[in-house]
C-alpha positions in Angstrom: 0.1 -0.1 -0.1 1.3 3.6 -0.9 2.3 5.7 2.0 -0.4 8.5 2.4 -0.8 11.6 4.2 -3.7 12.0 6.7 -7.0 13.2 5.2 -6.6 16.7 6.6 -2.9 17.0 5.1 -4.2 15.7 2.0 -6.9 18.2 1.8 -4.5 21.1 2.5 -1.8 19.8 0.3 -3.9 18.3 -2.7 -2.2 20.3 -5.4 1.4 19.0 -6.2 2.7 22.5 -6.8 1.3 23.7 -3.4 2.7 20.6 -1.7 6.1 21.0 -3.3 6.3 24.6 -2.5 5.6 24.1 1.1 7.6 21.0 1.7 10.7 22.2 -0.1 11.8 24.4 2.6 15.3 25.1 1.0 13.7 25.7 -2.4 16.3 23.5 -4.3 13.5 21.9 -6.3 13.6 18.7 -4.3 11.9 17.4 -1.3 14.6 15.6 0.8 14.3 13.0 3.5 14.7 15.7 6.2 11.9 17.9 4.5 9.7 14.9 4.2 10.1 14.0 7.8 9.3 17.6 8.9 6.3 17.7 6.7 5.0 14.5 8.2 6.0 15.8 11.8 4.0 18.9 11.3 0.7 17.0 11.4 1.2 16.7 15.1 1.0 20.4 15.7 -2.1 20.6 13.3 -3.9 18.1 15.1 -2.8 18.9 18.7 -5.8 21.4 19.3 -5.2 21.9 22.9 -1.6 22.2 22.7 -0.9 19.8 25.5 1.8 17.8 23.6 -0.5 14.9 23.1 -2.8 14.0 20.1 -5.8 12.0 21.0 -8.4 10.2 18.9 -10.7 13.1 19.4 -8.3 15.6 17.8 -7.0 13.6 14.8 -8.2 11.6 12.0 -8.3 7.8 12.3 -5.7 7.5 9.5 -3.1 9.6 11.3 -3.9 7.7 14.6 -3.5 4.3 12.9 -0.1 5.3 11.4 1.2 7.3 14.4 0.0 5.7 17.6 2.6 3.1 17.9 1.7 1.6 21.2 -2.0 1.7 20.4 -3.0 3.6 23.5 -5.3 6.1 21.8 -2.7 8.9 22.1 0.1 10.0 20.0 3.1 11.6 22.0 5.7 13.8 20.5 8.0 10.8 20.7 5.8 8.7 18.7 5.2 11.3 16.1 8.9 11.5 15.6 9.2 7.8 14.9 6.0 7.9 12.6 7.5 11.1 10.7 10.8 9.3 10.0 9.1 6.1 9.1 6.5 7.8 6.8 9.4 9.8 5.0 11.3 6.5 4.6 8.2 4.8 3.1 7.5 7.8 0.8 11.0 7.6 -0.5 11.0 3.8 -1.0 7.8 4.0 -2.9 8.2 7.2 -5.0 12.1 8.0 -5.4 12.3 6.5 -8.7 15.9 7.9 -9.5 17.3 7.0 -6.2 18.6 10.3 -5.0 17.1 10.2 -1.6 14.7 13.1 -2.4 11.5 13.7 -4.3 11.2 16.0 -7.3 9.1 16.4 -10.5 6.6 13.5 -10.9 7.9 11.7 -7.8 6.1 14.4 -5.8 2.7 13.5 -7.3 3.3 9.8 -6.2 2.8 10.6 -2.5 -0.2 13.0 -3.2 -2.0 10.6 -5.5 -3.4 8.3 -2.9 -6.4 6.1 -3.2 -6.8 5.4 0.7 -9.1 8.4 1.2 -12.0 6.8 -0.7 
């Protein structure tokens, strides 16, 4: 199964150019492993509505919880989120980095935004 963003992130980043512009922090035309990790990690802050450093089922969509709640206790801590973000970036690269440069560019970017798991 293709690595996917949460439904909220997908809605925010649905267009490839907008996604690339936001994730490509150094504006080099590539989204590096570090930039992918940061993009996935930023979901935590988006979901942590009460800013208590923990994301609960009530705050996040089920897809994010399924991926990030590593100990299945119904909460995602910052530490769990760091692990999730790193693993998600690695999966994105494994699935989408067709030229093997450890970054996404051009058509490779659309690979992670064109998900079928939101149907």
